[in-house]
ChimeraX commands (.cxc) that place a marker at each C-alpha (Angstrom):
marker #1 position 112.64,237.13,44.81 radius 0.5
marker #1 position 116.37,238.08,43.24 radius 0.5
marker #1 position 117.41,235.96,41.08 radius 0.5
marker #1 position 121.49,235.37,40.01 radius 0.5
marker #1 position 123.29,233.61,36.85 radius 0.5
marker #1 position 125.06,230.77,36.73 radius 0.5
marker #1 position 129.11,231.17,36.75 radius 0.5
marker #1 position 131.11,228.93,34.54 radius 0.5
marker #1 position 132.71,226.41,37.03 radius 0.5
marker #1 position 134.99,224.36,34.19 radius 0.5
marker #1 position 135.87,223.94,30.55 radius 0.5
marker #1 position 136.20,220.81,29.53 radius 0.5
marker #1 position 138.24,219.57,26.52 radius 0.5
marker #1 position 136.96,216.00,24.92 radius 0.5
marker #1 position 139.17,212.88,25.34 radius 0.5
marker #1 position 139.55,210.81,22.34 radius 0.5
marker #1 position 138.70,207.17,23.20 radius 0.5
marker #1 position 138.00,204.12,21.58 radius 0.5
marker #1 position 134.66,202.22,22.60 radius 0.5
marker #1 position 132.54,198.95,22.05 radius 0.5
marker #1 position 134.41,197.30,19.27 radius 0.5
marker #1 position 136.52,200.13,18.12 radius 0.5
marker #1 position 133.97,202.99,17.49 radius 0.5
marker #1 position 136.14,206.48,17.97 radius 0.5
marker #1 position 134.31,208.76,20.02 radius 0.5
marker #1 position 135.45,212.45,21.80 radius 0.5
marker #1 position 134.62,212.11,25.86 radius 0.5
marker #1 position 133.82,214.86,28.30 radius 0.5
marker #1 position 131.91,213.15,31.05 radius 0.5
marker #1 position 133.46,210.04,32.16 radius 0.5
marker #1 position 137.15,210.92,32.28 radius 0.5
marker #1 position 139.95,211.65,34.58 radius 0.5
marker #1 position 139.01,215.21,34.00 radius 0.5
marker #1 position 135.45,215.16,35.09 radius 0.5
marker #1 position 134.37,211.27,36.19 radius 0.5
marker #1 position 130.84,212.28,37.31 radius 0.5
marker #1 position 128.65,215.38,36.98 radius 0.5
marker #1 position 125.86,213.99,39.41 radius 0.5
marker #1 position 123.49,212.42,38.29 radius 0.5
marker #1 position 125.44,212.14,34.56 radius 0.5
marker #1 position 128.03,209.57,34.04 radius 0.5
marker #1 position 129.06,210.02,30.65 radius 0.5
marker #1 position 128.83,212.21,27.61 radius 0.5
marker #1 position 130.19,210.66,24.02 radius 0.5
marker #1 position 130.30,212.83,20.97 radius 0.5
marker #1 position 130.50,210.70,17.82 radius 0.5
marker #1 position 131.30,212.48,14.44 radius 0.5
marker #1 position 132.86,210.58,11.28 radius 0.5
marker #1 position 132.28,210.29,7.50 radius 0.5
marker #1 position 135.33,207.50,7.60 radius 0.5
marker #1 position 133.82,204.26,8.12 radius 0.5
marker #1 position 136.79,202.70,9.80 radius 0.5
marker #1 position 135.44,205.34,12.68 radius 0.5
marker #1 position 132.38,203.32,13.72 radius 0.5
marker #1 position 131.46,200.61,11.27 radius 0.5
marker #1 position 132.22,198.16,13.94 radius 0.5
marker #1 position 129.79,199.31,16.09 radius 0.5
marker #1 position 128.60,197.79,19.90 radius 0.5
marker #1 position 127.83,194.41,19.82 radius 0.5
marker #1 position 125.44,193.01,22.24 radius 0.5
marker #1 position 126.94,194.13,25.95 radius 0.5
marker #1 position 124.98,194.67,29.10 radius 0.5
marker #1 position 124.36,197.36,31.39 radius 0.5
marker #1 position 122.56,197.83,35.04 radius 0.5
marker #1 position 121.82,200.53,36.95 radius 0.5
marker #1 position 121.56,203.08,34.57 radius 0.5
marker #1 position 119.85,205.13,31.67 radius 0.5
marker #1 position 121.24,205.21,28.18 radius 0.5
marker #1 position 120.35,208.30,25.64 radius 0.5
marker #1 position 121.20,208.45,22.13 radius 0.5
marker #1 position 120.57,211.31,20.16 radius 0.5
marker #1 position 121.60,210.61,16.18 radius 0.5
marker #1 position 121.95,214.26,14.35 radius 0.5
marker #1 position 123.42,212.25,10.99 radius 0.5
marker #1 position 123.39,208.86,9.84 radius 0.5
marker #1 position 121.45,205.43,10.99 radius 0.5
marker #1 position 122.15,202.99,14.27 radius 0.5
marker #1 position 120.22,199.80,14.32 radius 0.5
marker #1 position 119.54,198.73,17.38 radius 0.5
marker #1 position 118.19,195.51,19.69 radius 0.5
marker #1 position 117.85,194.33,23.25 radius 0.5
marker #1 position 116.91,191.54,25.40 radius 0.5
marker #1 position 113.40,192.27,26.03 radius 0.5
marker #1 position 112.47,192.64,22.44 radius 0.5
marker #1 position 112.86,195.90,21.34 radius 0.5
marker #1 position 114.59,196.52,17.80 radius 0.5
marker #1 position 114.72,199.00,15.23 radius 0.5
marker #1 position 116.82,202.48,14.28 radius 0.5
marker #1 position 117.58,205.79,15.67 radius 0.5
marker #1 position 118.07,208.34,12.51 radius 0.5
marker #1 position 118.14,211.37,11.42 radius 0.5
marker #1 position 117.16,214.01,14.93 radius 0.5
marker #1 position 115.83,210.73,16.60 radius 0.5
marker #1 position 116.18,209.81,19.97 radius 0.5
marker #1 position 116.67,206.17,22.20 radius 0.5
marker #1 position 116.43,206.66,25.96 radius 0.5
marker #1 position 117.08,203.17,27.08 radius 0.5
marker #1 position 116.45,202.68,31.06 radius 0.5
marker #1 position 118.57,199.31,31.51 radius 0.5
marker #1 position 117.48,199.51,35.52 radius 0.5
marker #1 position 118.00,196.23,36.61 radius 0.5
marker #1 position 119.69,194.38,33.58 radius 0.5
marker #1 position 119.86,194.30,30.06 radius 0.5
marker #1 position 121.65,193.43,26.87 radius 0.5
marker #1 position 121.52,195.32,23.75 radius 0.5
marker #1 position 123.20,196.46,20.91 radius 0.5
marker #1 position 124.06,199.45,18.68 radius 0.5
marker #1 position 125.61,199.27,15.33 radius 0.5
marker #1 position 125.90,202.40,13.31 radius 0.5
marker #1 position 125.21,201.97,9.71 radius 0.5
marker #1 position 128.19,203.11,6.87 radius 0.5
marker #1 position 126.17,205.38,4.72 radius 0.5
marker #1 position 127.66,208.31,2.65 radius 0.5
marker #1 position 126.68,211.18,5.36 radius 0.5
marker #1 position 128.53,208.97,8.30 radius 0.5
marker #1 position 127.59,208.96,11.56 radius 0.5
marker #1 position 126.73,212.10,14.01 radius 0.5
marker #1 position 125.15,212.40,17.42 radius 0.5
marker #1 position 125.53,211.72,21.35 radius 0.5
marker #1 position 125.23,209.26,24.34 radius 0.5
marker #1 position 124.84,210.26,27.72 radius 0.5
marker #1 position 124.57,207.98,30.76 radius 0.5
marker #1 position 122.32,209.01,33.39 radius 0.5
marker #1 position 122.22,207.55,36.86 radius 0.5
marker #1 position 119.44,205.95,38.50 radius 0.5
marker #1 position 118.79,206.26,42.17 radius 0.5
marker #1 position 119.03,203.30,44.20 radius 0.5
marker #1 position 115.33,202.51,44.58 radius 0.5
marker #1 position 115.09,202.18,40.87 radius 0.5
marker #1 position 118.53,200.62,40.23 radius 0.5
marker #1 position 116.95,196.84,39.92 radius 0.5
marker #1 position 113.16,197.66,38.31 radius 0.5
marker #1 position 111.90,196.64,35.47 radius 0.5
marker #1 position 113.87,197.65,32.20 radius 0.5
marker #1 position 111.85,200.50,30.01 radius 0.5
marker #1 position 112.60,201.91,26.76 radius 0.5
marker #1 position 111.32,205.29,25.19 radius 0.5
marker #1 position 111.99,205.57,21.15 radius 0.5
marker #1 position 111.39,209.15,20.07 radius 0.5
marker #1 position 110.91,210.06,16.11 radius 0.5
marker #1 position 112.42,213.26,14.78 radius 0.5
marker #1 position 108.39,214.81,14.73 radius 0.5
marker #1 position 108.18,214.17,17.67 radius 0.5
marker #1 position 110.38,216.56,19.17 radius 0.5
marker #1 position 109.13,220.05,19.60 radius 0.5
marker #1 position 111.07,223.00,18.39 radius 0.5
marker #1 position 110.60,226.43,19.22 radius 0.5
marker #1 position 112.00,229.64,18.60 radius 0.5
marker #1 position 112.30,232.31,21.68 radius 0.5
marker #1 position 113.01,235.91,22.36 radius 0.5
marker #1 position 116.65,236.54,21.34 radius 0.5
marker #1 position 116.22,234.58,18.21 radius 0.5
marker #1 position 117.34,230.97,19.44 radius 0.5
marker #1 position 115.46,227.94,18.13 radius 0.5
marker #1 position 115.45,225.15,20.44 radius 0.5
marker #1 position 114.53,221.48,20.37 radius 0.5
marker #1 position 113.21,220.46,23.58 radius 0.5
marker #1 position 113.90,216.40,23.71 radius 0.5
marker #1 position 113.25,216.31,27.73 radius 0.5
marker #1 position 112.04,218.94,30.21 radius 0.5
marker #1 position 109.94,222.17,28.86 radius 0.5
marker #1 position 110.36,225.64,27.64 radius 0.5
marker #1 position 108.20,228.41,27.55 radius 0.5
marker #1 position 105.12,225.83,28.16 radius 0.5
marker #1 position 106.35,222.99,25.51 radius 0.5
marker #1 position 106.84,220.16,26.95 radius 0.5
marker #1 position 109.70,217.40,25.38 radius 0.5
marker #1 position 108.42,213.84,24.49 radius 0.5
marker #1 position 110.72,212.12,27.08 radius 0.5
marker #1 position 108.84,211.59,30.39 radius 0.5
marker #1 position 108.85,209.97,33.70 radius 0.5
marker #1 position 112.56,209.76,33.84 radius 0.5
marker #1 position 113.59,209.91,38.17 radius 0.5
marker #1 position 116.38,212.82,37.73 radius 0.5
marker #1 position 113.85,215.19,36.13 radius 0.5
marker #1 position 116.23,215.80,33.23 radius 0.5
marker #1 position 115.91,218.73,30.61 radius 0.5
marker #1 position 117.73,218.02,27.58 radius 0.5
marker #1 position 117.90,220.81,24.83 radius 0.5
marker #1 position 119.72,221.00,21.61 radius 0.5
marker #1 position 119.74,224.43,21.19 radius 0.5
marker #1 position 120.85,226.91,17.84 radius 0.5
marker #1 position 121.81,230.43,18.30 radius 0.5
marker #1 position 122.56,231.95,15.04 radius 0.5
marker #1 position 124.85,235.30,14.73 radius 0.5
marker #1 position 124.36,238.42,16.63 radius 0.5
marker #1 position 121.97,236.91,19.09 radius 0.5
marker #1 position 121.31,236.39,22.76 radius 0.5
marker #1 position 119.65,233.17,24.53 radius 0.5
marker #1 position 118.65,233.39,28.22 radius 0.5
marker #1 position 117.80,230.44,30.48 radius 0.5
marker #1 position 116.28,229.22,33.78 radius 0.5
marker #1 position 117.37,226.22,35.37 radius 0.5
marker #1 position 115.99,225.09,39.25 radius 0.5
marker #1 position 119.03,226.17,41.73 radius 0.5
marker #1 position 119.48,222.72,42.84 radius 0.5
marker #1 position 120.22,221.07,39.16 radius 0.5
marker #1 position 123.13,219.83,37.97 radius 0.5
marker #1 position 123.70,221.59,34.34 radius 0.5
marker #1 position 126.29,221.36,31.37 radius 0.5
marker #1 position 126.21,222.71,28.06 radius 0.5
marker #1 position 128.24,220.93,25.29 radius 0.5
marker #1 position 129.17,223.07,22.26 radius 0.5
marker #1 position 129.41,220.91,19.16 radius 0.5
marker #1 position 129.05,223.67,16.59 radius 0.5
marker #1 position 130.55,227.39,16.11 radius 0.5
marker #1 position 131.40,229.13,18.91 radius 0.5
marker #1 position 129.51,231.84,21.59 radius 0.5
marker #1 position 130.28,233.63,24.37 radius 0.5
marker #1 position 128.96,232.63,27.81 radius 0.5
marker #1 position 128.39,233.30,31.35 radius 0.5
marker #1 position 126.93,236.66,32.97 radius 0.5
marker #1 position 126.36,239.86,30.61 radius 0.5
marker #1 position 126.90,242.11,33.50 radius 0.5
marker #1 position 130.32,240.47,34.63 radius 0.5
marker #1 position 132.76,238.51,32.20 radius 0.5
marker #1 position 132.10,236.30,29.66 radius 0.5
marker #1 position 134.25,233.71,28.19 radius 0.5
marker #1 position 134.44,232.76,24.73 radius 0.5
marker #1 position 133.40,228.57,24.09 radius 0.5
marker #1 position 133.78,227.20,20.35 radius 0.5
marker #1 position 133.43,223.39,19.24 radius 0.5
marker #1 position 133.96,220.71,21.21 radius 0.5
marker #1 position 133.96,221.74,24.62 radius 0.5
marker #1 position 131.76,221.23,27.88 radius 0.5
marker #1 position 130.72,224.11,29.99 radius 0.5
marker #1 position 129.85,222.89,33.76 radius 0.5
marker #1 position 127.91,225.67,35.38 radius 0.5
marker #1 position 128.07,226.54,38.98 radius 0.5
marker #1 position 125.44,227.19,41.45 radius 0.5
marker #1 position 122.57,230.09,40.29 radius 0.5
marker #1 position 119.21,230.63,38.27 radius 0.5
marker #1 position 120.17,230.73,34.48 radius 0.5
marker #1 position 122.57,230.71,32.07 radius 0.5
marker #1 position 123.64,233.40,29.18 radius 0.5
marker #1 position 125.35,232.84,25.97 radius 0.5
marker #1 position 125.36,235.16,23.10 radius 0.5
marker #1 position 126.67,234.88,19.44 radius 0.5
marker #1 position 129.06,237.09,17.50 radius 0.5
marker #1 position 129.52,236.85,13.81 radius 0.5
marker #1 position 129.57,233.13,13.99 radius 0.5
marker #1 position 126.09,230.81,15.04 radius 0.5
marker #1 position 126.28,228.13,17.68 radius 0.5
marker #1 position 125.26,224.82,18.31 radius 0.5
marker #1 position 125.16,223.13,21.82 radius 0.5
marker #1 position 123.39,220.54,24.13 radius 0.5
marker #1 position 122.09,222.22,27.05 radius 0.5
marker #1 position 121.26,219.35,30.17 radius 0.5
marker #1 position 120.57,219.74,32.92 radius 0.5
marker #1 position 119.07,217.10,35.85 radius 0.5
marker #1 position 118.08,216.82,39.60 radius 0.5
marker #1 position 121.87,215.58,41.01 radius 0.5
marker #1 position 121.28,211.86,43.41 radius 0.5
marker #1 position 123.92,212.61,45.76 radius 0.5
marker #1 position 124.55,208.43,46.50 radius 0.5
marker #1 position 127.22,206.75,46.27 radius 0.5
marker #1 position 128.34,205.66,42.95 radius 0.5
marker #1 position 130.37,202.55,42.22 radius 0.5
marker #1 position 130.85,201.70,38.89 radius 0.5
marker #1 position 132.55,199.35,36.56 radius 0.5
marker #1 position 132.51,199.55,32.96 radius 0.5
marker #1 position 128.51,199.28,32.02 radius 0.5
marker #1 position 127.62,199.17,35.57 radius 0.5
marker #1 position 126.92,201.40,37.94 radius 0.5
marker #1 position 125.30,200.64,41.23 radius 0.5
marker #1 position 125.94,202.19,44.84 radius 0.5
marker #1 position 128.23,199.60,46.62 radius 0.5
marker #1 position 130.94,197.39,45.50 radius 0.5
marker #1 position 129.17,194.08,46.75 radius 0.5
marker #1 position 126.19,195.25,44.18 radius 0.5
marker #1 position 128.68,195.38,41.07 radius 0.5
marker #1 position 130.82,191.97,42.09 radius 0.5
marker #1 position 126.73,190.60,42.14 radius 0.5
marker #1 position 126.01,192.28,38.58 radius 0.5
marker #1 position 129.10,190.29,37.51 radius 0.5
marker #1 position 128.37,187.00,39.43 radius 0.5
marker #1 position 124.98,187.30,37.10 radius 0.5
marker #1 position 126.59,187.77,34.13 radius 0.5
marker #1 position 128.64,184.81,34.54 radius 0.5
marker #1 position 126.01,182.33,35.93 radius 0.5
marker #1 position 123.64,183.42,33.07 radius 0.5
marker #1 position 121.01,185.67,35.30 radius 0.5
marker #1 position 121.75,188.83,34.57 radius 0.5
marker #1 position 118.67,190.09,32.09 radius 0.5
marker #1 position 115.86,191.30,34.56 radius 0.5
marker #1 position 112.81,188.80,35.19 radius 0.5
marker #1 position 109.90,189.86,37.02 radius 0.5
marker #1 position 110.62,189.31,40.92 radius 0.5
marker #1 position 108.95,185.46,42.26 radius 0.5
marker link #1:1,2 radius 0.2
marker link #1:2,3 radius 0.2
marker link #1:3,4 radius 0.2
marker link #1:4,5 radius 0.2
marker link #1:5,6 radius 0.2
marker link #1:6,7 radius 0.2
marker link #1:7,8 radius 0.2
marker link #1:8,9 radius 0.2
marker link #1:9,10 radius 0.2
marker link #1:10,11 radius 0.2
marker link #1:11,12 radius 0.2
marker link #1:12,13 radius 0.2
marker link #1:13,14 radius 0.2
marker link #1:14,15 radius 0.2
marker link #1:15,16 radius 0.2
marker link #1:16,17 radius 0.2
marker link #1:17,18 radius 0.2
marker link #1:18,19 radius 0.2
marker link #1:19,20 radius 0.2
marker link #1:20,21 radius 0.2
marker link #1:21,22 radius 0.2
marker link #1:22,23 radius 0.2
marker link #1:23,24 radius 0.2
marker link #1:24,25 radius 0.2
marker link #1:25,26 radius 0.2
marker link #1:26,27 radius 0.2
marker link #1:27,28 radius 0.2
marker link #1:28,29 radius 0.2
marker link #1:29,30 radius 0.2
marker link #1:30,31 radius 0.2
marker link #1:31,32 radius 0.2
marker link #1:32,33 radius 0.2
marker link #1:33,34 radius 0.2
marker link #1:34,35 radius 0.2
marker link #1:35,36 radius 0.2
marker link #1:36,37 radius 0.2
marker link #1:37,38 radius 0.2
marker link #1:38,39 radius 0.2
marker link #1:39,40 radius 0.2
marker link #1:40,41 radius 0.2
marker link #1:41,42 radius 0.2
marker link #1:42,43 radius 0.2
marker link #1:43,44 radius 0.2
marker link #1:44,45 radius 0.2
marker link #1:45,46 radius 0.2
marker link #1:46,47 radius 0.2
marker link #1:47,48 radius 0.2
marker link #1:48,49 radius 0.2
marker link #1:49,50 radius 0.2
marker link #1:50,51 radius 0.2
marker link #1:51,52 radius 0.2
marker link #1:52,53 radius 0.2
marker link #1:53,54 radius 0.2
marker link #1:54,55 radius 0.2
marker link #1:55,56 radius 0.2
marker link #1:56,57 radius 0.2
marker link #1:57,58 radius 0.2
marker link #1:58,59 radius 0.2
marker link #1:59,60 radius 0.2
marker link #1:60,61 radius 0.2
marker link #1:61,62 radius 0.2
marker link #1:62,63 radius 0.2
marker link #1:63,64 radius 0.2
marker link #1:64,65 radius 0.2
marker link #1:65,66 radius 0.2
marker link #1:66,67 radius 0.2
marker link #1:67,68 radius 0.2
marker link #1:68,69 radius 0.2
marker link #1:69,70 radius 0.2
marker link #1:70,71 radius 0.2
marker link #1:71,72 radius 0.2
marker link #1:72,73 radius 0.2
marker link #1:73,74 radius 0.2
marker link #1:74,75 radius 0.2
marker link #1:75,76 radius 0.2
marker link #1:76,77 radius 0.2
marker link #1:77,78 radius 0.2
marker link #1:78,79 radius 0.2
marker link #1:79,80 radius 0.2
marker link #1:80,81 radius 0.2
marker link #1:81,82 radius 0.2
marker link #1:82,83 radius 0.2
marker link #1:83,84 radius 0.2
marker link #1:84,85 radius 0.2
marker link #1:85,86 radius 0.2
marker link #1:86,87 radius 0.2
marker link #1:87,88 radius 0.2
marker link #1:88,89 radius 0.2
marker link #1:89,90 radius 0.2
marker link #1:90,91 radius 0.2
marker link #1:91,92 radius 0.2
marker link #1:92,93 radius 0.2
marker link #1:93,94 radius 0.2
marker link #1:94,95 radius 0.2
marker link #1:95,96 radius 0.2
marker link #1:96,97 radius 0.2
marker link #1:97,98 radius 0.2
marker link #1:98,99 radius 0.2
marker link #1:99,100 radius 0.2
marker link #1:100,101 radius 0.2
marker link #1:101,102 radius 0.2
marker link #1:102,103 radius 0.2
marker link #1:103,104 radius 0.2
marker link #1:104,105 radius 0.2
marker link #1:105,106 radius 0.2
marker link #1:106,107 radius 0.2
marker link #1:107,108 radius 0.2
marker link #1:108,109 radius 0.2
marker link #1:109,110 radius 0.2
marker link #1:110,111 radius 0.2
marker link #1:111,112 radius 0.2
marker link #1:112,113 radius 0.2
marker link #1:113,114 radius 0.2
marker link #1:114,115 radius 0.2
marker link #1:115,116 radius 0.2
marker link #1:116,117 radius 0.2
marker link #1:117,118 radius 0.2
marker link #1:118,119 radius 0.2
marker link #1:119,120 radius 0.2
marker link #1:120,121 radius 0.2
marker link #1:121,122 radius 0.2
marker link #1:122,123 radius 0.2
marker link #1:123,124 radius 0.2
marker link #1:124,125 radius 0.2
marker link #1:125,126 radius 0.2
marker link #1:126,127 radius 0.2
marker link #1:127,128 radius 0.2
marker link #1:128,129 radius 0.2
marker link #1:129,130 radius 0.2
marker link #1:130,131 radius 0.2
marker link #1:131,132 radius 0.2
marker link #1:132,133 radius 0.2
marker link #1:133,134 radius 0.2
marker link #1:134,135 radius 0.2
marker link #1:135,136 radius 0.2
marker link #1:136,137 radius 0.2
marker link #1:137,138 radius 0.2
marker link #1:138,139 radius 0.2
marker link #1:139,140 radius 0.2
marker link #1:140,141 radius 0.2
marker link #1:141,142 radius 0.2
marker link #1:142,143 radius 0.2
marker link #1:143,144 radius 0.2
marker link #1:144,145 radius 0.2
marker link #1:145,146 radius 0.2
marker link #1:146,147 radius 0.2
marker link #1:147,148 radius 0.2
marker link #1:148,149 radius 0.2
marker link #1:149,150 radius 0.2
marker link #1:150,151 radius 0.2
marker link #1:151,152 radius 0.2
marker link #1:152,153 radius 0.2
marker link #1:153,154 radius 0.2
marker link #1:154,155 radius 0.2
marker link #1:155,156 radius 0.2
marker link #1:156,157 radius 0.2
marker link #1:157,158 radius 0.2
marker link #1:158,159 radius 0.2
marker link #1:159,160 radius 0.2
marker link #1:160,161 radius 0.2
marker link #1:161,162 radius 0.2
marker link #1:162,163 radius 0.2
marker link #1:163,164 radius 0.2
marker link #1:164,165 radius 0.2
marker link #1:165,166 radius 0.2
marker link #1:166,167 radius 0.2
marker link #1:167,168 radius 0.2
marker link #1:168,169 radius 0.2
marker link #1:169,170 radius 0.2
marker link #1:170,171 radius 0.2
marker link #1:171,172 radius 0.2
marker link #1:172,173 radius 0.2
marker link #1:173,174 radius 0.2
marker link #1:174,175 radius 0.2
marker link #1:175,176 radius 0.2
marker link #1:176,177 radius 0.2
marker link #1:177,178 radius 0.2
marker link #1:178,179 radius 0.2
marker link #1:179,180 radius 0.2
marker link #1:180,181 radius 0.2
marker link #1:181,182 radius 0.2
marker link #1:182,183 radius 0.2
marker link #1:183,184 radius 0.2
marker link #1:184,185 radius 0.2
marker link #1:185,186 radius 0.2
marker link #1:186,187 radius 0.2
marker link #1:187,188 radius 0.2
marker link #1:188,189 radius 0.2
marker link #1:189,190 radius 0.2
marker link #1:190,191 radius 0.2
marker link #1:191,192 radius 0.2
marker link #1:192,193 radius 0.2
marker link #1:193,194 radius 0.2
marker link #1:194,195 radius 0.2
marker link #1:195,196 radius 0.2
marker link #1:196,197 radius 0.2
marker link #1:197,198 radius 0.2
marker link #1:198,199 radius 0.2
marker link #1:199,200 radius 0.2
marker link #1:200,201 radius 0.2
marker link #1:201,202 radius 0.2
marker link #1:202,203 radius 0.2
marker link #1:203,204 radius 0.2
marker link #1:204,205 radius 0.2
marker link #1:205,206 radius 0.2
marker link #1:206,207 radius 0.2
marker link #1:207,208 radius 0.2
marker link #1:208,209 radius 0.2
marker link #1:209,210 radius 0.2
marker link #1:210,211 radius 0.2
marker link #1:211,212 radius 0.2
marker link #1:212,213 radius 0.2
marker link #1:213,214 radius 0.2
marker link #1:214,215 radius 0.2
marker link #1:215,216 radius 0.2
marker link #1:216,217 radius 0.2
marker link #1:217,218 radius 0.2
marker link #1:218,219 radius 0.2
marker link #1:219,220 radius 0.2
marker link #1:220,221 radius 0.2
marker link #1:221,222 radius 0.2
marker link #1:222,223 radius 0.2
marker link #1:223,224 radius 0.2
marker link #1:224,225 radius 0.2
marker link #1:225,226 radius 0.2
marker link #1:226,227 radius 0.2
marker link #1:227,228 radius 0.2
marker link #1:228,229 radius 0.2
marker link #1:229,230 radius 0.2
marker link #1:230,231 radius 0.2
marker link #1:231,232 radius 0.2
marker link #1:232,233 radius 0.2
marker link #1:233,234 radius 0.2
marker link #1:234,235 radius 0.2
marker link #1:235,236 radius 0.2
marker link #1:236,237 radius 0.2
marker link #1:237,238 radius 0.2
marker link #1:238,239 radius 0.2
marker link #1:239,240 radius 0.2
marker link #1:240,241 radius 0.2
marker link #1:241,242 radius 0.2
marker link #1:242,243 radius 0.2
marker link #1:243,244 radius 0.2
marker link #1:244,245 radius 0.2
marker link #1:245,246 radius 0.2
marker link #1:246,247 radius 0.2
marker link #1:247,248 radius 0.2
marker link #1:248,249 radius 0.2
marker link #1:249,250 radius 0.2
marker link #1:250,251 radius 0.2
marker link #1:251,252 radius 0.2
marker link #1:252,253 radius 0.2
marker link #1:253,254 radius 0.2
marker link #1:254,255 radius 0.2
marker link #1:255,256 radius 0.2
marker link #1:256,257 radius 0.2
marker link #1:257,258 radius 0.2
marker link #1:258,259 radius 0.2
marker link #1:259,260 radius 0.2
marker link #1:260,261 radius 0.2
marker link #1:261,262 radius 0.2
marker link #1:262,263 radius 0.2
marker link #1:263,264 radius 0.2
marker link #1:264,265 radius 0.2
marker link #1:265,266 radius 0.2
marker link #1:266,267 radius 0.2
marker link #1:267,268 radius 0.2
marker link #1:268,269 radius 0.2
marker link #1:269,270 radius 0.2
marker link #1:270,271 radius 0.2
marker link #1:271,272 radius 0.2
marker link #1:272,273 radius 0.2
marker link #1:273,274 radius 0.2
marker link #1:274,275 radius 0.2
marker link #1:275,276 radius 0.2
marker link #1:276,277 radius 0.2
marker link #1:277,278 radius 0.2
marker link #1:278,279 radius 0.2
marker link #1:279,280 radius 0.2
marker link #1:280,281 radius 0.2
marker link #1:281,282 radius 0.2
marker link #1:282,283 radius 0.2
marker link #1:283,284 radius 0.2
marker link #1:284,285 radius 0.2
marker link #1:285,286 radius 0.2
marker link #1:286,287 radius 0.2
marker link #1:287,288 radius 0.2
marker link #1:288,289 radius 0.2
view
């Protein structure tokens, strides 16, 4: 069966935002330019060595109806939540939290000489799972496999699979792939993605040309997000400069999205219920009956 490359649909410049108690972030998904990229709801990039940019952190706050994925490249974030999880997310580690029916959690970056650097991604949950039990997956750096593939690229596999190697994150409804890709100078990368999956690339170091090698390519430099159109695979190639990017894809849900801050449901009535539960002290998920 013939396959076709995915074209670049659009390139998104990040917007500077303040979140939590005053953390400076670069946001590409969840903005006026790109509100939702089904099933992805938000992508934030945090990177600073100035404590004033991040030390206020994200004190205890609610979530319902989504999954939050925190990936730390440098520094340390201490966390705790209302279902008893606590600990830290450090160099190369991932926290995949399924908020589902309701969770309160806190993420506090620690002031260290290297500062803080990493990402938070929000993934939507299908309607059938929005009010289920919360779940937490903490992934240590040494649990994330890194492989080198033809063309010279090195890839860390957080979720999904590549050349028979699977990432440690499992049991996620949207069937995601979450890859951290490094391509050295004068090298190439090609990766197949299911045709019906949404896909994006976020370039956070260096630059590369993206697109079909037989047609036209476009140079994309840090820090920009590429939204991929329909096709079977993506291609990237470097010149004199290496590149590092996230490559993320997942099955779109194609369901209504009603969002209000940290709550993402399917209807406005469900949002109103979340707010009422928060006011009434019944927000945190508990076993039915």
